[in-house]
Every structure is written in C-alpha cells, then in structure tokens.
C-alpha positions in Angstrom: 32.3 18.2 38.1 32.2 16.7 41.6 33.4 19.6 43.6 31.7 21.8 46.2 32.5 25.0 48.0 30.7 27.1 50.5 31.0 28.2 54.1 30.8 26.5 57.5 29.3 28.8 60.1 30.1 28.1 63.8 28.8 30.1 66.7 31.6 31.8 68.6 31.9 34.2 71.5 30.8 37.5 70.2 30.0 36.4 66.7 30.4 33.6 64.1 33.4 31.8 62.9 33.3 31.4 59.1 35.3 28.7 57.4 35.6 28.6 53.7 35.2 25.0 52.4 36.4 23.8 49.0 36.3 20.1 48.3 37.1 18.5 45.0 37.9 15.0 46.4 34.8 13.6 44.6 35.7 15.0 41.2 36.4 12.4 38.5 40.0 11.6 37.7 39.4 12.9 34.2 38.7 16.4 35.5 41.7 16.2 37.8 44.0 15.0 35.0 42.8 17.8 32.8 44.3 20.3 35.2 41.2 22.4 35.7 41.3 22.2 39.5 41.1 24.2 41.5 38.2 25.7 39.6 38.1 28.6 42.2 41.5 29.9 43.2 42.6 30.4 46.8 42.7 34.1 46.1 39.1 34.1 44.9 38.0 32.0 47.9 39.6 34.5 50.2 37.8 37.3 48.3 34.4 35.7 48.9 35.1 35.9 52.6 35.7 39.6 52.3 32.4 40.0 50.3 30.6 38.0 52.9 32.0 40.1 55.7 31.1 43.4 54.0 27.6 42.1 53.3 27.0 41.1 56.9 28.4 44.4 58.3 26.2 46.4 56.0 23.2 44.5 57.2 21.9 43.3 53.9 18.9 41.0 54.3 17.7 38.5 51.8 14.2 39.5 50.6 
C-alpha cells in the first residue's frame, strides 16, 4: 500500500529516545482517495509505544 511505520531509536542521556514513525506519503493516490488512511490510528500507534516500553522494562529478549 506504500506506507511504513516503525520506530526511530536515538541514544539519549540515561536511555533511548523512541520516536514512532508513520509515513504514507508514498501510498498511491487510489488508496488515499479510498479513505483507508491512516491504516493504523494515532491511538494504536501510541499504544505500541506503551507495549514497547513494557517489553523493554520487563527485559524480554528475542531468542
């Protein structure tokens, strides 16, 4: 669909600054006209930051 989302991680004093990224600027005009964007709502994007924070604080490690 031409969109992407994810996180930008930047080292910061005492930790890491996490920026949520959601870019649909490369989506085709047909998709934009169809009114399906944003595919992921702002509320859901904010929720993923909470999930990421809890995951890091619990110390989950990818196997």
